[in-house]
PDBQT receptor file of N, H, CA, C and O in Angstrom, charges set to zero:
ATOM      1  N   MET A   1      15.875  78.511  47.383  1.00  0.00    +0.000 N 
ATOM      2  CA  MET A   1      16.828  77.602  48.025  1.00  0.00    +0.000 C 
ATOM      3  C   MET A   1      18.158  78.305  48.322  1.00  0.00    +0.000 C 
ATOM      4  O   MET A   1      18.991  77.775  49.058  1.00  0.00    +0.000 OA
ATOM      5  N   ASN A   2      18.352  79.479  47.758  1.00  0.00    +0.000 N 
ATOM      6  H   ASN A   2      17.676  79.910  47.161  1.00  0.00    +0.000 HD
ATOM      7  CA  ASN A   2      19.580  80.220  48.031  1.00  0.00    +0.000 C 
ATOM      8  C   ASN A   2      19.647  80.633  49.490  1.00  0.00    +0.000 C 
ATOM      9  O   ASN A   2      20.731  80.701  50.068  1.00  0.00    +0.000 OA
ATOM     10  N   ASP A   3      18.497  80.911  50.089  1.00  0.00    +0.000 N 
ATOM     11  H   ASP A   3      17.616  80.856  49.619  1.00  0.00    +0.000 HD
ATOM     12  CA  ASP A   3      18.467  81.295  51.500  1.00  0.00    +0.000 C 
ATOM     13  C   ASP A   3      18.992  80.157  52.373  1.00  0.00    +0.000 C 
ATOM     14  O   ASP A   3      19.781  80.383  53.289  1.00  0.00    +0.000 OA
ATOM     15  N   LEU A   4      18.549  78.933  52.083  1.00  0.00    +0.000 N 
ATOM     16  H   LEU A   4      17.907  78.749  51.338  1.00  0.00    +0.000 HD
ATOM     17  CA  LEU A   4      18.996  77.767  52.858  1.00  0.00    +0.000 C 
ATOM     18  C   LEU A   4      20.498  77.599  52.717  1.00  0.00    +0.000 C 
ATOM     19  O   LEU A   4      21.194  77.306  53.690  1.00  0.00    +0.000 OA
ATOM     20  N   GLU A   5      20.996  77.787  51.493  1.00  0.00    +0.000 N 
ATOM     21  H   GLU A   5      20.431  78.025  50.703  1.00  0.00    +0.000 HD
ATOM     22  CA  GLU A   5      22.432  77.659  51.254  1.00  0.00    +0.000 C 
ATOM     23  C   GLU A   5      23.215  78.704  52.043  1.00  0.00    +0.000 C 
ATOM     24  O   GLU A   5      24.242  78.391  52.645  1.00  0.00    +0.000 OA
ATOM     25  N   SER A   6      22.738  79.927  52.038  1.00  0.00    +0.000 N 
ATOM     26  H   SER A   6      21.904  80.182  51.549  1.00  0.00    +0.000 HD
ATOM     27  CA  SER A   6      23.443  80.995  52.745  1.00  0.00    +0.000 C 
ATOM     28  C   SER A   6      23.438  80.736  54.246  1.00  0.00    +0.000 C 
ATOM     29  O   SER A   6      24.414  81.039  54.931  1.00  0.00    +0.000 OA
ATOM     30  N   ILE A   7      22.338  80.174  54.765  1.00  0.00    +0.000 N 
ATOM     31  H   ILE A   7      21.545  79.928  54.208  1.00  0.00    +0.000 HD
ATOM     32  CA  ILE A   7      22.252  79.869  56.200  1.00  0.00    +0.000 C 
ATOM     33  C   ILE A   7      23.241  78.766  56.560  1.00  0.00    +0.000 C 
ATOM     34  O   ILE A   7      23.953  78.863  57.560  1.00  0.00    +0.000 OA
ATOM     35  N   VAL A   8      23.281  77.713  55.738  1.00  0.00    +0.000 N 
ATOM     36  H   VAL A   8      22.702  77.633  54.926  1.00  0.00    +0.000 HD
ATOM     37  CA  VAL A   8      24.162  76.579  56.018  1.00  0.00    +0.000 C 
ATOM     38  C   VAL A   8      25.628  76.985  55.921  1.00  0.00    +0.000 C 
ATOM     39  O   VAL A   8      26.449  76.516  56.709  1.00  0.00    +0.000 OA
ATOM     40  N   THR A   9      25.968  77.844  54.971  1.00  0.00    +0.000 N 
ATOM     41  H   THR A   9      25.301  78.225  54.330  1.00  0.00    +0.000 HD
ATOM     42  CA  THR A   9      27.363  78.231  54.766  1.00  0.00    +0.000 C 
ATOM     43  C   THR A   9      27.780  79.378  55.678  1.00  0.00    +0.000 C 
ATOM     44  O   THR A   9      28.952  79.752  55.716  1.00  0.00    +0.000 OA
ATOM     45  N   ASN A  10      26.814  79.938  56.418  1.00  0.00    +0.000 N 
ATOM     46  H   ASN A  10      25.862  79.634  56.388  1.00  0.00    +0.000 HD
ATOM     47  CA  ASN A  10      27.146  81.023  57.348  1.00  0.00    +0.000 C 
ATOM     48  C   ASN A  10      28.018  80.463  58.469  1.00  0.00    +0.000 C 
ATOM     49  O   ASN A  10      27.709  79.410  59.027  1.00  0.00    +0.000 OA
ATOM     50  N   GLU A  11      29.095  81.153  58.799  1.00  0.00    +0.000 N 
ATOM     51  H   GLU A  11      29.346  82.008  58.345  1.00  0.00    +0.000 HD
ATOM     52  CA  GLU A  11      30.031  80.651  59.814  1.00  0.00    +0.000 C 
ATOM     53  C   GLU A  11      29.369  80.512  61.177  1.00  0.00    +0.000 C 
ATOM     54  O   GLU A  11      29.685  79.592  61.931  1.00  0.00    +0.000 OA
ATOM     55  N   ASP A  12      28.456  81.417  61.494  1.00  0.00    +0.000 N 
ATOM     56  H   ASP A  12      28.199  82.164  60.881  1.00  0.00    +0.000 HD
ATOM     57  CA  ASP A  12      27.830  81.408  62.823  1.00  0.00    +0.000 C 
ATOM     58  C   ASP A  12      26.935  80.188  63.019  1.00  0.00    +0.000 C 
ATOM     59  O   ASP A  12      26.876  79.630  64.115  1.00  0.00    +0.000 OA
ATOM     60  N   THR A  13      26.244  79.776  61.970  1.00  0.00    +0.000 N 
ATOM     61  H   THR A  13      26.292  80.229  61.080  1.00  0.00    +0.000 HD
ATOM     62  CA  THR A  13      25.289  78.670  62.100  1.00  0.00    +0.000 C 
ATOM     63  C   THR A  13      25.806  77.374  61.497  1.00  0.00    +0.000 C 
ATOM     64  O   THR A  13      25.073  76.390  61.406  1.00  0.00    +0.000 OA
ATOM     65  N   GLU A  14      27.070  77.374  61.087  1.00  0.00    +0.000 N 
ATOM     66  H   GLU A  14      27.665  78.174  61.161  1.00  0.00    +0.000 HD
ATOM     67  CA  GLU A  14      27.620  76.180  60.428  1.00  0.00    +0.000 C 
ATOM     68  C   GLU A  14      27.535  74.956  61.337  1.00  0.00    +0.000 C 
ATOM     69  O   GLU A  14      27.214  73.857  60.884  1.00  0.00    +0.000 OA
ATOM     70  N   ALA A  15      27.828  75.157  62.634  1.00  0.00    +0.000 N 
ATOM     71  H   ALA A  15      28.089  76.049  63.002  1.00  0.00    +0.000 HD
ATOM     72  CA  ALA A  15      27.814  74.031  63.571  1.00  0.00    +0.000 C 
ATOM     73  C   ALA A  15      26.394  73.746  64.063  1.00  0.00    +0.000 C 
ATOM     74  O   ALA A  15      26.076  72.610  64.416  1.00  0.00    +0.000 OA
ATOM     75  N   LEU A  16      25.541  74.772  64.088  1.00  0.00    +0.000 N 
ATOM     76  H   LEU A  16      25.799  75.695  63.801  1.00  0.00    +0.000 HD
ATOM     77  CA  LEU A  16      24.191  74.605  64.625  1.00  0.00    +0.000 C 
ATOM     78  C   LEU A  16      23.215  74.043  63.598  1.00  0.00    +0.000 C 
ATOM     79  O   LEU A  16      22.268  73.346  63.965  1.00  0.00    +0.000 OA
ATOM     80  N   ALA A  17      23.431  74.332  62.330  1.00  0.00    +0.000 N 
ATOM     81  H   ALA A  17      24.200  74.898  62.032  1.00  0.00    +0.000 HD
ATOM     82  CA  ALA A  17      22.481  73.934  61.286  1.00  0.00    +0.000 C 
ATOM     83  C   ALA A  17      22.099  72.448  61.342  1.00  0.00    +0.000 C 
ATOM     84  O   ALA A  17      20.906  72.147  61.372  1.00  0.00    +0.000 OA
ATOM     85  N   PRO A  18      23.046  71.514  61.358  1.00  0.00    +0.000 N 
ATOM     86  CA  PRO A  18      22.677  70.079  61.375  1.00  0.00    +0.000 C 
ATOM     87  C   PRO A  18      21.852  69.721  62.599  1.00  0.00    +0.000 C 
ATOM     88  O   PRO A  18      20.895  68.953  62.491  1.00  0.00    +0.000 OA
ATOM     89  N   ALA A  19      22.199  70.255  63.751  1.00  0.00    +0.000 N 
ATOM     90  H   ALA A  19      22.977  70.878  63.838  1.00  0.00    +0.000 HD
ATOM     91  CA  ALA A  19      21.473  69.952  64.990  1.00  0.00    +0.000 C 
ATOM     92  C   ALA A  19      20.048  70.474  64.905  1.00  0.00    +0.000 C 
ATOM     93  O   ALA A  19      19.106  69.805  65.331  1.00  0.00    +0.000 OA
ATOM     94  N   VAL A  20      19.895  71.674  64.350  1.00  0.00    +0.000 N 
ATOM     95  H   VAL A  20      20.660  72.217  64.004  1.00  0.00    +0.000 HD
ATOM     96  CA  VAL A  20      18.564  72.275  64.220  1.00  0.00    +0.000 C 
ATOM     97  C   VAL A  20      17.708  71.455  63.266  1.00  0.00    +0.000 C 
ATOM     98  O   VAL A  20      16.530  71.216  63.533  1.00  0.00    +0.000 OA
ATOM     99  N   VAL A  21      18.297  71.025  62.151  1.00  0.00    +0.000 N 
ATOM    100  H   VAL A  21      19.253  71.219  61.934  1.00  0.00    +0.000 HD
ATOM    101  CA  VAL A  21      17.559  70.224  61.170  1.00  0.00    +0.000 C 
ATOM    102  C   VAL A  21      17.118  68.898  61.783  1.00  0.00    +0.000 C 
ATOM    103  O   VAL A  21      15.964  68.496  61.641  1.00  0.00    +0.000 OA
ATOM    104  N   VAL A  22      18.039  68.221  62.464  1.00  0.00    +0.000 N 
ATOM    105  H   VAL A  22      18.977  68.547  62.580  1.00  0.00    +0.000 HD
ATOM    106  CA  VAL A  22      17.716  66.933  63.092  1.00  0.00    +0.000 C 
ATOM    107  C   VAL A  22      16.640  67.103  64.157  1.00  0.00    +0.000 C 
ATOM    108  O   VAL A  22      15.707  66.303  64.235  1.00  0.00    +0.000 OA
ATOM    109  N   ALA A  23      16.768  68.147  64.980  1.00  0.00    +0.000 N 
ATOM    110  H   ALA A  23      17.526  68.797  64.917  1.00  0.00    +0.000 HD
ATOM    111  CA  ALA A  23      15.785  68.393  66.039  1.00  0.00    +0.000 C 
ATOM    112  C   ALA A  23      14.411  68.687  65.444  1.00  0.00    +0.000 C 
ATOM    113  O   ALA A  23      13.397  68.213  65.955  1.00  0.00    +0.000 OA
ATOM    114  N   THR A  24      14.378  69.470  64.365  1.00  0.00    +0.000 N 
ATOM    115  H   THR A  24      15.203  69.855  63.950  1.00  0.00    +0.000 HD
ATOM    116  CA  THR A  24      13.103  69.811  63.727  1.00  0.00    +0.000 C 
ATOM    117  C   THR A  24      12.439  68.571  63.151  1.00  0.00    +0.000 C 
ATOM    118  O   THR A  24      11.238  68.370  63.329  1.00  0.00    +0.000 OA
ATOM    119  N   ILE A  25      13.213  67.734  62.459  1.00  0.00    +0.000 N 
ATOM    120  H   ILE A  25      14.188  67.897  62.313  1.00  0.00    +0.000 HD
ATOM    121  CA  ILE A  25      12.662  66.512  61.868  1.00  0.00    +0.000 C 
ATOM    122  C   ILE A  25      12.161  65.570  62.962  1.00  0.00    +0.000 C 
ATOM    123  O   ILE A  25      11.086  64.983  62.837  1.00  0.00    +0.000 OA
ATOM    124  N   ALA A  26      12.940  65.430  64.029  1.00  0.00    +0.000 N 
ATOM    125  H   ALA A  26      13.813  65.907  64.130  1.00  0.00    +0.000 HD
ATOM    126  CA  ALA A  26      12.534  64.555  65.131  1.00  0.00    +0.000 C 
ATOM    127  C   ALA A  26      11.250  65.061  65.783  1.00  0.00    +0.000 C 
ATOM    128  O   ALA A  26      10.351  64.280  66.093  1.00  0.00    +0.000 OA
ATOM    129  N   LEU A  27      11.175  66.373  65.988  1.00  0.00    +0.000 N 
ATOM    130  H   LEU A  27      11.905  67.007  65.736  1.00  0.00    +0.000 HD
ATOM    131  CA  LEU A  27       9.989  66.965  66.611  1.00  0.00    +0.000 C 
ATOM    132  C   LEU A  27       8.760  66.758  65.727  1.00  0.00    +0.000 C 
ATOM    133  O   LEU A  27       7.691  66.394  66.217  1.00  0.00    +0.000 OA
ATOM    134  N   LEU A  28       8.916  66.992  64.429  1.00  0.00    +0.000 N 
ATOM    135  H   LEU A  28       9.785  67.288  64.031  1.00  0.00    +0.000 HD
ATOM    136  CA  LEU A  28       7.800  66.787  63.495  1.00  0.00    +0.000 C 
ATOM    137  C   LEU A  28       7.394  65.323  63.460  1.00  0.00    +0.000 C 
ATOM    138  O   LEU A  28       6.205  65.009  63.404  1.00  0.00    +0.000 OA
ATOM    139  N   GLY A  29       8.364  64.430  63.492  1.00  0.00    +0.000 N 
ATOM    140  H   GLY A  29       9.330  64.685  63.537  1.00  0.00    +0.000 HD
ATOM    141  CA  GLY A  29       8.069  62.998  63.471  1.00  0.00    +0.000 C 
ATOM    142  C   GLY A  29       7.283  62.570  64.698  1.00  0.00    +0.000 C 
ATOM    143  O   GLY A  29       6.299  61.838  64.588  1.00  0.00    +0.000 OA
ATOM    144  N   VAL A  30       7.716  63.025  65.866  1.00  0.00    +0.000 N 
ATOM    145  H   VAL A  30       8.515  63.619  65.956  1.00  0.00    +0.000 HD
ATOM    146  CA  VAL A  30       7.009  62.686  67.108  1.00  0.00    +0.000 C 
ATOM    147  C   VAL A  30       5.602  63.263  67.082  1.00  0.00    +0.000 C 
ATOM    148  O   VAL A  30       4.648  62.601  67.490  1.00  0.00    +0.000 OA
ATOM    149  N   PHE A  31       5.472  64.496  66.603  1.00  0.00    +0.000 N 
ATOM    150  H   PHE A  31       6.247  65.034  66.271  1.00  0.00    +0.000 HD
ATOM    151  CA  PHE A  31       4.159  65.149  66.535  1.00  0.00    +0.000 C 
ATOM    152  C   PHE A  31       3.221  64.388  65.607  1.00  0.00    +0.000 C 
ATOM    153  O   PHE A  31       2.054  64.167  65.933  1.00  0.00    +0.000 OA
ATOM    154  N   MET A  32       3.744  63.987  64.439  1.00  0.00    +0.000 N 
ATOM    155  H   MET A  32       4.692  64.167  64.174  1.00  0.00    +0.000 HD
ATOM    156  CA  MET A  32       2.912  63.269  63.464  1.00  0.00    +0.000 C 
ATOM    157  C   MET A  32       2.495  61.907  64.013  1.00  0.00    +0.000 C 
ATOM    158  O   MET A  32       1.347  61.498  63.843  1.00  0.00    +0.000 OA
ATOM    159  N   ILE A  33       3.408  61.207  64.663  1.00  0.00    +0.000 N 
ATOM    160  H   ILE A  33       4.341  61.539  64.801  1.00  0.00    +0.000 HD
ATOM    161  CA  ILE A  33       3.079  59.887  65.234  1.00  0.00    +0.000 C 
ATOM    162  C   ILE A  33       2.015  60.034  66.320  1.00  0.00    +0.000 C 
ATOM    163  O   ILE A  33       1.063  59.257  66.374  1.00  0.00    +0.000 OA
ATOM    164  N   GLY A  34       2.183  61.027  67.175  1.00  0.00    +0.000 N 
ATOM    165  H   GLY A  34       2.957  61.659  67.131  1.00  0.00    +0.000 HD
ATOM    166  CA  GLY A  34       1.204  61.272  68.226  1.00  0.00    +0.000 C 
ATOM    167  C   GLY A  34      -0.155  61.637  67.645  1.00  0.00    +0.000 C 
ATOM    168  O   GLY A  34      -1.187  61.168  68.126  1.00  0.00    +0.000 OA
ATOM    169  N   PHE A  35      -0.156  62.473  66.613  1.00  0.00    +0.000 N 
ATOM    170  H   PHE A  35       0.682  62.855  66.223  1.00  0.00    +0.000 HD
ATOM    171  CA  PHE A  35      -1.407  62.890  65.978  1.00  0.00    +0.000 C 
ATOM    172  C   PHE A  35      -2.104  61.706  65.318  1.00  0.00    +0.000 C 
ATOM    173  O   PHE A  35      -3.323  61.564  65.413  1.00  0.00    +0.000 OA
ATOM    174  N   LEU A  36      -1.328  60.859  64.649  1.00  0.00    +0.000 N 
ATOM    175  H   LEU A  36      -0.337  60.974  64.572  1.00  0.00    +0.000 HD
ATOM    176  CA  LEU A  36      -1.897  59.675  64.002  1.00  0.00    +0.000 C 
ATOM    177  C   LEU A  36      -2.489  58.729  65.048  1.00  0.00    +0.000 C 
ATOM    178  O   LEU A  36      -3.582  58.197  64.850  1.00  0.00    +0.000 OA
ATOM    179  N   ALA A  37      -1.786  58.518  66.146  1.00  0.00    +0.000 N 
ATOM    180  H   ALA A  37      -0.898  58.951  66.306  1.00  0.00    +0.000 HD
ATOM    181  CA  ALA A  37      -2.282  57.647  67.209  1.00  0.00    +0.000 C 
ATOM    182  C   ALA A  37      -3.588  58.211  67.780  1.00  0.00    +0.000 C 
ATOM    183  O   ALA A  37      -4.533  57.464  68.032  1.00  0.00    +0.000 OA
ATOM    184  N   LEU A  38      -3.634  59.511  67.980  1.00  0.00    +0.000 N 
ATOM    185  H   LEU A  38      -2.866  60.118  67.776  1.00  0.00    +0.000 HD
ATOM    186  CA  LEU A  38      -4.837  60.155  68.512  1.00  0.00    +0.000 C 
ATOM    187  C   LEU A  38      -5.990  60.013  67.525  1.00  0.00    +0.000 C 
ATOM    188  O   LEU A  38      -7.119  59.730  67.926  1.00  0.00    +0.000 OA
ATOM    189  N   ALA A  39      -5.716  60.207  66.249  1.00  0.00    +0.000 N 
ATOM    190  H   ALA A  39      -4.799  60.437  65.923  1.00  0.00    +0.000 HD
ATOM    191  CA  ALA A  39      -6.757  60.087  65.225  1.00  0.00    +0.000 C 
ATOM    192  C   ALA A  39      -7.291  58.659  65.148  1.00  0.00    +0.000 C 
ATOM    193  O   ALA A  39      -8.497  58.454  65.012  1.00  0.00    +0.000 OA
ATOM    194  N   ILE A  40      -6.399  57.672  65.236  1.00  0.00    +0.000 N 
ATOM    195  H   ILE A  40      -5.420  57.838  65.347  1.00  0.00    +0.000 HD
ATOM    196  CA  ILE A  40      -6.811  56.265  65.172  1.00  0.00    +0.000 C 
ATOM    197  C   ILE A  40      -7.684  55.932  66.380  1.00  0.00    +0.000 C 
ATOM    198  O   ILE A  40      -8.708  55.263  66.240  1.00  0.00    +0.000 OA
ATOM    199  N   ARG A  41      -7.288  56.390  67.553  1.00  0.00    +0.000 N 
ATOM    200  H   ARG A  41      -6.456  56.933  67.667  1.00  0.00    +0.000 HD
ATOM    201  CA  ARG A  41      -8.092  56.137  68.758  1.00  0.00    +0.000 C 
ATOM    202  C   ARG A  41      -9.461  56.795  68.624  1.00  0.00    +0.000 C 
ATOM    203  O   ARG A  41     -10.470  56.218  69.030  1.00  0.00    +0.000 OA
ATOM    204  N   PHE A  42      -9.499  57.982  68.065  1.00  0.00    +0.000 N 
ATOM    205  H   PHE A  42      -8.679  58.450  67.735  1.00  0.00    +0.000 HD
ATOM    206  CA  PHE A  42     -10.778  58.705  67.924  1.00  0.00    +0.000 C 
ATOM    207  C   PHE A  42     -11.706  57.992  66.960  1.00  0.00    +0.000 C 
ATOM    208  O   PHE A  42     -12.910  57.887  67.197  1.00  0.00    +0.000 OA
ATOM    209  N   VAL A  43     -11.128  57.498  65.861  1.00  0.00    +0.000 N 
ATOM    210  H   VAL A  43     -10.151  57.582  65.668  1.00  0.00    +0.000 HD
ATOM    211  CA  VAL A  43     -11.943  56.803  64.845  1.00  0.00    +0.000 C 
ATOM    212  C   VAL A  43     -12.398  55.458  65.359  1.00  0.00    +0.000 C 
ATOM    213  O   VAL A  43     -13.558  55.087  65.177  1.00  0.00    +0.000 OA
ATOM    214  N   LEU A  44     -11.497  54.710  66.005  1.00  0.00    +0.000 N 
ATOM    215  H   LEU A  44     -10.555  55.011  66.153  1.00  0.00    +0.000 HD
ATOM    216  CA  LEU A  44     -11.849  53.381  66.492  1.00  0.00    +0.000 C 
ATOM    217  C   LEU A  44     -12.566  53.477  67.847  1.00  0.00    +0.000 C 
ATOM    218  O   LEU A  44     -12.943  52.455  68.420  1.00  0.00    +0.000 OA
TER     219      LEU A  44
């Protein structure tokens, strides 16, 4: 977890870190929802 801390506290990525985290979570969420919908359609 020290790596994550060093990345967040790095001056260069200080402003980008939150945006990257939010974008990654949103992308994963959309992917998971799409995958679940596809799986449900395939099963049903």
